[in-house]
N, C-alpha and C positions, 0 to 999 in steps of 0.2 A: 504493500499499500504506499501512498504518498507520505503518510506519517512516518512510516518506517524509513523512507528515503530522507525525510527531513530529520529523523534521529541521528543520522550520521553527522549532521552539522551541529545539532543542538545538545547531544549527549543522551545517554540512555534514560535518565530520569525525566528530563523534559520530553523526550520522545514518547515515553510511556504516558505522560499526562496529555500529550497532543493526541495520541491514539485513543485514549479514553474519552477525550472531549469531542473529537470529530467522529469517533465511533458511535457516540450517542447522540450526534447532531441530528441524524435522521429521525430518531425517536422523539427527540425534542420538538422538531419542526412539525411532525405529524400531530404530536400533542397539542401544539398551538393551534393548528388548523382545526383540529377536533373541538377544542374549547370555543374557538370562534363560531363553529357550526352548532354549538349547543350540545355536543355529544360528550357530556361529562363522564358518563358511565364507561364509554370507551377509553377515555384516559386513564381512569382508575384501574380498569381491568388490564390496560397495557402496562402500566406501571408494576402491577402485581406480577404479570407474565414475565417482565423484564428481570425482576428480582428472582424469580424461580428459575429462569433460563440461565442467568449467570451463576447462581449458587449450585445448580444441579447439572444442567446440560453442558455449559461451557467448561466448568471446573472438572466434571467427569471425563469429558472428552480430552481435555488438556492432560489430565493424569494419565489416561489410557494411552493416548498417542505418544506421549513423552516416555512412558515406561516401555512401549513396544519398539520405538525406533532408536532410542538412545543406547540401548544394549546395556544398561546399567541396572544393578539391583537397588540402587537408591539415588534419588535426584534431591538436590538442594532446594530447600524452601525457607523463605525469609519469615521467621516467626514474628519478629517485630512489626513488619509491614502488615501481616496478616491481623495482628492485634489492633493495629491503628485502623484498618479497614473495617474490622468487625465493630470497633467502638463507634466509628461513624454511622454504620448501619444500625447499631442499637439506638444511637441518637435519633436517627430518622424515625425509627419504630416508636420511640418514646414521644417524638413530636407529633406524629400522626394519631396517637392513642387518645389523648384527652378530648380533642374534637370529635372523634368517632364515638367515644363514650357519651358525650353530652347529647349527640344526635340521636343515638339509639335508645338512650334511657329517658329522653324527653324531660330532662331535669333542668332546662335552661329557664330562666326567669324572663329574659328579654326576647323571647320567640326567635331564636337563631342569631341574634346579634352577638351574643357571647361566644358561640361556637366560631362565628366568622372572625371576630377579633382575635381569638385564640390561635385559629389557623393562620392568620396573617402573621401574628407574632412568632409562631412556630417556624413558618417559612423563612422569615428573616433570620432567625437563629441558625437554621440549617444553612443558608447562604453564607452567613459569617463563619460557620464552622468549616465549610468547604473552602472558602477563601484562605482561612488560617491553615488548612491542611496543604494547599497549594504552595502558600508562602514557605511553610516548613519544608516541604519536599525540595523546593528550589533552593533553599538557602543551605540545606544539609546534604544535598546530592554530591556536590564536589568534595566535601569532606569525607563522605563514605566511599567515593571512588578512589580517592587518594589512599584511604586506609586499606581498601581491597588490593589495590596495586602494590602496596607495601608488603602485603601477605603473599603477593604472587598469584592473586586470583584473576580470572578473566572477567572484565567488567564492560567490554565494549564489543562492537562488531568488528572493529579493526584486528582484534586478537584472532578472529576467525578468517582473516585475509579477505574480507568482504570490502566492496567499495560502492559508493552510490552510483546509481545509474543516470541520475539527472541532477541538475544544479539545485541550490537552495531556493532560488526564487522561482524556478520552474515548479518545484514541489508546492510552494505557497500559492502560486498562480493556479495550479490544478485543483488544489484544496478549495480555493475561493470558488472557482467556477463550478465544481461538483457540488458545493454547498447550495449555491444559488439554484442549480438545476434540480437538486432534491427538494428545495422549497417549493418550486413550480409543480413537480409531480406529486408532492404530498397533499396538495389541495385536491387534486383528482382522485387520489387514492382514498382520502377521507370520504369524499362524496360517493365513492363506489362501494362503500362497506355494506350499506343496506341492500343494494342491489345484488352484490355477490352473495350476501347471505340468503336471499330469496332464490337466486338461480342455482346455487349449490346445495340448497336445502340443508344449511348448517346454521347453527345459532350465531348471533353476533358476538356472544360472550367467547365462543371458541376461536373466532378471528382476532378478537381483542387481546385474549390471554396467551394464545399459542402463536398465531401466524404473524401478527404485527410486531412483537418483540424479536422473534427470530429473524425476520426480514429487516427490521430496523437496526438490528445491532449485528448483522451478518459480517460486516467489515471487521468489527472489533472481536467478534468470536473467532473468525478465521485467523486473525493476528495472534490471539492468545494461543490457539492450538499450534500455529506454526512456531512460535517462540518456544512453547513447551517441547516441541519435537527437536529444537536445537538446544535443549537442556538449559533453557533460561527461564524456568519457573520462578526464580527468585525475582525477576524483574517484572514479568508481565502478569502472571496469574496471581 
């Protein structure tokens, strides 16, 4: 992918962040178009499907593919990074829990205004937490890479004698073009959900929970499996 080409110039940590950001851009754009069309349930179900596909499908495929192709009995996995990611996921769950409890228990005093205010506050907290996570990764990545190089560990693609196929600005240009093109196609995709559900005789919930997350995150999923096959679970998965 173009994020992987850009990682040759930005470093592995920034490359991983770019891969995660642009890998989720498709799903984010689809969700925005769905919200503008009033399909809130589709957005909720696609978010749930994305969490399940990343935790189960992608992680399982990465572990299986890495174990089969690398020829090792054991692969390295960064426990510290997994703990950070798990903590952010737990924070997201805790942020979604109070508004959901208020909605389904009908215990609000102001007829939905309390839940809306709490949802907005939780969203701001989660955005700040994600920004802090990115800042932490960017500021500590160079220190970790220097430490790994001091111990003689492979930390970059250069160690595997790989080279970029395109220049940095070409990768940035292609990422911008593809993001704009995805934005245009996402509008048609959202409008076609109901028609596809009737034509294929499958529920909208199945399309939202299963098909949309897999298609929307296909690039990120493929990159994670490819890096796992190259014994880079510590960085990507």
